[in-house]
C-alpha positions in Angstrom: 27.4 -19.5 -7.2 27.9 -18.4 -10.8 26.3 -20.2 -13.6 26.3 -20.1 -17.4 22.7 -21.2 -17.6 20.2 -18.4 -18.2 17.5 -20.4 -16.4 19.6 -21.1 -13.4 20.5 -17.4 -12.7 19.0 -16.2 -9.5 16.0 -14.0 -10.2 17.3 -11.4 -7.8 15.3 -9.6 -5.2 12.0 -9.7 -7.1 10.3 -7.4 -4.6 13.0 -4.8 -5.6 12.2 -5.6 -9.2 8.5 -5.0 -8.6 9.2 -1.7 -6.8 11.5 -0.6 -9.6 8.8 -1.3 -12.2 6.2 0.3 -10.1 8.2 3.4 -9.5 9.1 3.6 -13.2 5.4 3.9 -14.0 4.8 6.2 -11.0 7.2 8.9 -12.0 7.2 11.5 -14.8 5.1 11.2 -17.9 4.6 7.4 -17.6 2.2 7.8 -14.7 -0.2 9.7 -17.0 0.3 7.9 -20.3 -1.9 4.8 -19.7 -4.8 6.5 -17.9 -4.6 9.6 -20.0 -5.3 7.9 -23.3 -8.8 6.8 -22.1 -9.8 10.2 -21.1 -10.6 10.9 -24.7 -13.8 8.9 -24.0 -15.0 12.0 -22.1 -15.6 13.7 -25.4 -19.2 12.7 -24.9 -19.4 14.8 -21.8 -17.8 17.7 -23.7 -20.5 17.4 -26.4 -23.2 17.2 -23.7 -22.0 20.5 -22.2 -22.1 22.3 -25.6 -25.5 20.8 -26.3 -27.3 21.5 -23.0 -25.5 24.6 -21.6 -24.0 27.9 -22.6 -22.3 30.9 -21.1 -21.1 30.6 -17.4 -22.8 27.3 -17.0 -20.9 25.8 -19.9 -17.6 27.3 -18.6 -18.3 25.8 -15.2 -19.0 22.5 -16.9 -15.7 22.5 -18.7 -13.9 23.5 -15.5 -15.5 20.6 -13.6 -14.5 18.2 -16.4 -10.8 19.4 -16.2 -10.9 18.9 -12.4 -12.4 15.5 -12.9 -9.5 14.5 -15.3 -6.9 15.7 -12.8 -8.5 13.7 -10.0 -8.5 10.6 -12.1 -4.9 11.0 -13.2 -3.9 11.3 -9.5 -6.2 8.6 -8.2 -5.1 5.7 -10.5 -1.3 5.8 -9.7 -2.3 6.3 -6.0 -4.2 3.0 -6.3 -1.2 1.2 -7.8 1.2 2.8 -5.3 -0.9 2.0 -2.2 -1.5 5.6 -1.2 -5.0 4.9 0.1 -5.6 8.3 1.6 -4.9 10.2 -1.6 -6.9 7.6 -3.6 -10.1 7.9 -1.5 -9.8 11.7 -1.5 -9.7 11.8 -5.3 -12.4 9.1 -5.5 -14.8 11.2 -3.4 -14.0 14.3 -5.4 -14.7 12.4 -8.7 -18.1 11.3 -7.4 -18.9 14.9 -6.4 -17.7 16.3 -9.7 -19.8 13.8 -11.7 -22.9 14.8 -9.7 -22.2 18.5 -10.4 -21.7 17.8 -14.1 -25.1 16.2 -14.4 -26.7 19.7 -14.0 -24.6 20.9 -17.0 -24.2 18.0 -19.4 -27.3 16.1 -18.4 -27.3 12.4 -19.4 -24.0 12.8 -21.3 -22.2 13.3 -17.9 -23.0 9.7 -17.0 -20.0 8.7 -19.1 -17.9 9.9 -16.2 -19.3 7.0 -14.1 -17.2 4.6 -16.3 -14.0 6.0 -14.9 -15.3 5.8 -11.3 -16.2 2.2 -11.9 -12.5 1.6 -13.0 -11.3 3.0 -9.7 -14.0 1.1 -7.8 -12.2 -2.1 -8.7 -9.0 -0.9 -7.1 -10.6 0.6 -4.0 -13.5 -1.7 -3.0 -11.9 -4.9 -4.2 -14.2 -7.8 -3.2 -17.0 -5.4 -2.5 -16.6 -3.8 -5.9 -19.4 -5.8 -7.7 -22.4 -4.4 -5.8 -21.0 -0.9 -6.1 -20.5 -1.2 -9.8 -24.0 -2.7 -10.0 -25.4 0.4 -8.3 -23.5 2.6 -10.8 -24.9 0.6 -13.7 -28.5 1.0 -12.4 -27.9 4.8 -12.0 -26.5 5.1 -15.5 -29.5 3.1 -16.9 -32.5 4.6 -15.2 -31.5 8.1 -14.0 -32.1 9.8 -17.4 -35.8 8.8 -17.7 -36.4 9.8 -14.1 -35.4 13.5 -14.8 -38.3 14.9 -16.9 -36.3 18.0 -18.1 -33.8 15.8 -19.9 -36.4 14.4 -22.2 -34.6 11.1 -22.8 -35.2 7.4 -22.0 -33.0 4.6 -20.6 -29.4 5.2 -21.4 -28.3 1.8 -22.7 -24.9 3.0 -23.9 -23.8 4.1 -20.4 -25.5 1.1 -18.8 -23.5 -1.2 -21.1 -20.2 0.6 -20.9 -20.0 0.7 -17.1 -20.0 -3.1 -16.5 -18.1 -3.9 -19.7 -15.2 -1.5 -18.9 -15.2 -2.7 -15.3 -14.9 -6.3 -16.4 -12.0 -5.5 -18.7 -10.2 -3.5 -16.0 -10.9 -6.4 -13.6 -8.8 -8.6 -15.9 -6.1 -5.9 -16.1 -5.9 -5.5 -12.3 -5.9 -9.3 -11.9 -2.8 -9.5 -14.1 -1.1 -6.8 -12.1 -1.9 -8.7 -8.8 -0.7 -12.0 -10.3 2.5 -10.4 -11.5 3.1 -9.0 -8.1 2.4 -12.3 -6.4 4.8 -14.0 -8.9 7.5 -11.4 -8.2 7.1 -12.0 -4.5 7.2 -15.8 -4.9 10.4 -15.4 -7.0 11.9 -13.2 -4.3 11.2 -15.8 -1.7 12.6 -18.6 -3.8 15.8 -16.5 -4.4 16.1 -15.8 -0.7 15.6 -19.5 0.2 18.1 -20.6 -2.4 20.7 -18.1 -1.2 20.1 -19.2 2.4 20.4 -22.8 1.5 23.7 -22.1 -0.4 25.1 -20.2 2.5 24.2 -23.0 4.9 25.7 -25.6 2.6 29.0 -23.7 2.2 29.1 -23.1 6.0 28.5 -26.8 6.7 31.1 -27.9 4.2 33.7 -25.5 5.5 33.0 -26.5 9.0 33.4 -30.1 8.2 36.6 -29.5 6.2 38.3 -27.0 8.5 36.8 -27.4 11.9 39.0 -30.4 13.0 42.1 -29.2 11.1 42.1 -25.7 12.5 41.5 -27.0 16.0 44.5 -29.3 15.7 46.6 -26.6 14.2 45.8 -24.2 17.1 46.6 -26.9 19.7 49.9 -27.9 18.0 51.0 -24.3 17.4 50.4 -23.6 21.1 52.3 -26.7 22.2 55.2 -25.8 19.9 55.3 -22.3 21.4 55.6 -23.7 24.9 58.3 -26.3 23.8 60.3 -23.8 21.8 62.8 -23.1 24.7 62.6 -26.3 26.7 62.6 -28.9 23.8 63.4 -27.4 20.4 63.5 -30.7 18.7 60.0 -31.6 19.9 58.8 -28.1 19.0 60.2 -28.5 15.5 58.2 -31.8 15.1 55.0 -30.0 16.2 55.7 -27.2 13.7 56.1 -29.8 11.0 52.8 -31.3 11.9 51.2 -27.9 11.8 52.6 -27.3 8.3 51.3 -30.7 7.1 47.8 -30.1 8.5 47.7 -26.6 6.9 48.7 -28.1 3.5 46.0 -30.8 3.8 43.3 -28.2 4.8 44.3 -26.1 1.8 44.0 -29.2 -0.5 40.5 -30.0 1.0 39.3 -26.5 0.5 40.5 -26.4 -3.1 38.8 -29.7 -3.8 35.5 -28.4 -2.2 35.6 -25.2 -4.3 36.3 -27.3 -7.4 33.4 -29.6 -6.5 30.9 -26.6 -6.6 31.8 -26.1 -10.3 31.7 -29.7 -11.2 29.8 -30.6 -14.4 28.7 -34.1 -15.1 26.9 -35.5 -18.2 24.3 -37.2 -16.2 23.5 -34.1 -14.2 23.3 -31.9 -17.3 20.9 -34.3 -19.0 18.7 -34.4 -15.9 18.6 -30.6 -15.7 18.2 -30.1 -19.4 15.2 -32.5 -19.5 13.4 -30.2 -17.0 14.5 -27.0 -18.7 13.3 -28.2 -22.1 10.0 -29.4 -20.7 9.5 -26.0 -19.0 10.2 -24.3 -22.3 7.6 -26.4 -24.1 10.2 -28.3 -26.1 10.0 -32.1 -26.4 13.2 -33.6 -25.1 14.6 -36.8 -26.5 17.6 -37.5 -24.3 19.4 -40.8 -23.6 18.4 -42.4 -20.3 21.9 -43.4 -19.4 25.5 -42.3 -19.9 27.4 -45.6 -19.6 28.3 -45.7 -23.3 30.4 -42.5 -23.0 34.0 -42.8 -22.2 34.6 -41.7 -18.6 37.3 -39.3 -19.8 34.6 -37.5 -21.9 31.8 -37.3 -19.4 32.6 -33.8 -18.1 33.3 -32.4 -21.6 30.1 -33.8 -23.0 28.2 -32.3 -20.0 29.5 -28.9 -21.1 28.3 -29.7 -24.7 24.8 -30.5 -23.5 24.7 -27.3 -21.3 25.7 -25.0 -24.2 23.6 -26.8 -26.8 20.4 -26.7 -24.7 21.1 -23.1 -23.8 21.2 -22.1 -27.5 18.1 -24.1 -28.2 16.1 -22.6 -25.4 17.3 -19.0 -26.1 17.3 -18.8 -29.9 15.8 -21.8 -31.8 12.0 -21.6 -31.3 12.2 -25.4 -31.6 9.5 -27.9 -30.6 11.9 -30.9 -30.3 15.5 -31.4 -29.1 17.4 -34.6 -29.5 20.7 -35.6 -27.9 22.6 -38.7 -28.9 26.2 -39.7 -28.1 28.7 -42.5 -28.3 32.0 -43.2 -26.6 33.8 -40.3 -28.2 31.1 -38.2 -29.9 28.0 -36.3 -29.0 25.3 -34.6 -31.2 22.5 -32.2 -30.4 19.8 -31.5 -33.0 16.6 -29.4 -32.8 13.9 -28.6 -35.3 14.1 -24.8 -34.8 15.2 -22.0 -37.1 18.6 -23.5 -38.0 22.0 -21.9 -38.1 20.7 -18.5 -38.7 19.0 -18.2 -35.3 19.3 -21.3 -33.3 23.0 -21.6 -33.0 24.6 -18.2 -33.3 28.1 -19.5 -34.0 29.8 -16.3 -32.8 28.3 -16.5 -29.3 30.6 -16.4 -26.3 29.2 -19.8 -25.1 30.2 -21.6 -28.3 33.6 -19.9 -28.3 34.2 -21.2 -24.8 33.0 -24.6 -25.8 35.4 -24.7 -28.8 38.3 -23.9 -26.5 37.3 -26.8 -24.1 37.0 -29.2 -27.0 40.2 -28.0 -28.6 42.0 -28.6 -25.3 40.8 -32.2 -25.5 42.0 -32.5 -29.1 38.4 -32.6 -30.5 36.4 -30.7 -33.1 33.1 -28.8 -33.0 30.7 -28.6 -35.9 27.8 -26.3 -35.9 25.3 -25.8 -38.6 21.9 -26.8 -40.1 20.8 -30.4 -39.6 19.9 -32.8 -42.4 16.2 -32.2 -41.7 16.6 -28.5 -40.9 16.9 -27.0 -37.5 20.2 -26.6 -35.7 22.9 -29.2 -35.2 25.8 -29.2 -32.8 28.3 -32.1 -33.0 31.5 -32.7 -31.0 34.0 -35.4 -31.8 37.0 -36.2 -29.6 39.9 -38.6 -30.4 39.2 -42.1 -29.1 41.4 -43.1 -26.2 43.4 -46.2 -27.3 42.9 -49.2 -25.2 45.9 -50.3 -23.3 47.3 -53.6 -24.7 47.1 -56.5 -22.4 50.5 -57.3 -20.9 52.1 -60.7 -21.6 51.7 -63.1 -18.7 54.8 -63.4 -16.7 55.8 -67.0 -16.0 56.0 -67.9 -12.4 56.4 -70.9 -10.2 53.6 -73.3 -10.4 51.1 -72.9 -7.6 50.4 -76.1 -5.7 46.8 -76.9 -5.0 
């Protein structure tokens, strides 16, 4: 069912949305952009190679570092994409390459453990904490245990490993939460579509089931009577025509009912929408004061006004007031420049509706700032009371 409300639009298959976003970051240069930036941190390992090695050993160290970067750039997208086999292959290769680099860059190679810790969060999940703890212990206490390195406890590496892991834990948590949210939206959309299909099927069955059954029976009877009793057959055909017209009227009424807009319904929906948007809603509790002839039109006014407030105004408060033949919506947002873009299609459509009712639309900045939308329609004159007609006295 189509709707003009941005917040009522179906979210669509959110699982497809998730897959589309994931594939966008899993193809081309995007898959290397985010992880590639942080590889600059390996400059410490490069400095360690030039400091502690030379000749073929240094060349081997640089080659190992390049291979390490390639493994990392392959492993991280594999973790996001769910390719576990490729992930664990690259993970094991990175551990082996880090071990090899220790012989060339000495303690400076321990910076490579930071990137392994990042992947540990995606691979080990709930068991990641003890593994990262083990990496931290190695980064802290391995340097003083190797006499030829002539260094003490590496506090920098020992601090970097858990801190980077903690930061990436927050990042991966956001990714998982977004995916769970997308899956929940997909399920809501599926259930909403299923409920709508069921409702339409139920209504059409109730509207047409009996009528079509009667039409089928009467049409069959008319066919059998066509030669034996033409007059009776003509009567049955007339009944079929009447039933068909009535069914068509019922279907049109049902379809029109799906698009029905009421002031009370729009106020109730808008109250929830404004609350969800963090906007304080000051809405009338009842609609009895509004002329019944204006109820639907004022419902459209509330819909369009609240839509503009939610979309554009950045307001904190929205107030709706009305009388028998007028309605006004005011917010405390950015005013006419942003809150109520007067050239929008929604307001153009609203002007057409109001003009058809002989009313006027005024849009602009309110007296205290913010955005103001007011609609006035001509008051419906009350019918004069008829003069009493004299009649014969009524006896008690």
